[in-house]
Every structure is written in C-alpha cells, then in structure tokens.
N, C-alpha and C positions, 0 to 999 in steps of 0.2 A: 825543892819547892818550899818557900818559907811558910811559916804558920800564919794563918789568917788572923788578923787583928779584929776581934769582935767590936771593939770601940769604933773602929773605922767603918765596919760593915753596918752597924746600927744607924749610922748617919744616912745611909742610902735608902731609897724608897723600894717598895716591893718589886716593881718590874725590873729595876736595875739589879737587884739581888738575884732574881730568877735568871736574868741574862748572864750574870756572873757564874751561876751554877752550871748553866749549859756550856759556857766556855770552858769551865774546869773539867766537865765530863768529856769534852772533846780532847782536851790535853791528856786526860787519863787514858783515853782510848789510844792516842798516839804513843804514849809511854808503853802501854801493854803490847802494842804491835811491834814496837822497836825491841822490846824484851823478847818476844816470841821469835823474831827473826834472828836474834842474837847479835844484832849489829852493834849495839851500844850497851856495854856491860854496866857502865857507871849510872845509867838511868834506872836500873832495877831497884835501887834504893829510894827512888823518888815516888814509887807507886803508893806505898803505905801513907806517907804524909798527904798525898793528893787525895786519897780516899777519905782521910780524916778531915781535911779542909772542906770537902764536899759535904760531909756529914754535918760539920759545924754550920755551914751556910744553910743547909736544908732545915736544921733545927731552928735557926733564926727566922727563916721564911715561915715555917709552921707557927711559931710564936706570934709573928706579926699578923698572920691570917686569923688566928684565934682572937687576938686583940681587936682586930677590925670587925669581926662578927659579933663581938660582945657589946 
C-alpha cells in the first residue's frame, strides 16, 4: 500500500476524507484476515503501512475539525 500523499488529501473535503478512512479500515481488516488464515504471506508486510496511512488521515481529519470549530 503506497504512502498517502497529504498534499492530495488536503484538497478533499471532510466527508470525503472520513469515507476514505472507512475504506482503508475495511482494507486493513481484509489484510489482517488474510494474514490470520495464512493464505497470503506477501500481504503481511502491507499491514503496518496501512495502519500508518489511516493514522495520517485521522490526524488530518482531526485538524480540519478543529479548524472548523475555531
């Protein structure tokens, strides 16, 4: 999973970012399930970048919410 480009994500509005976070969480769950089953070994290395991308997006969402409230 490639690293999320924050420049591109900053151009999106808040609902679209939240939708993207949900989509990435679903993908992460799929990766974890595949790893637990042991069906695909090569996807085990994709879990950590996926978690980090989710964290990046959540940080951006929280920043946008704080700016909106101010």
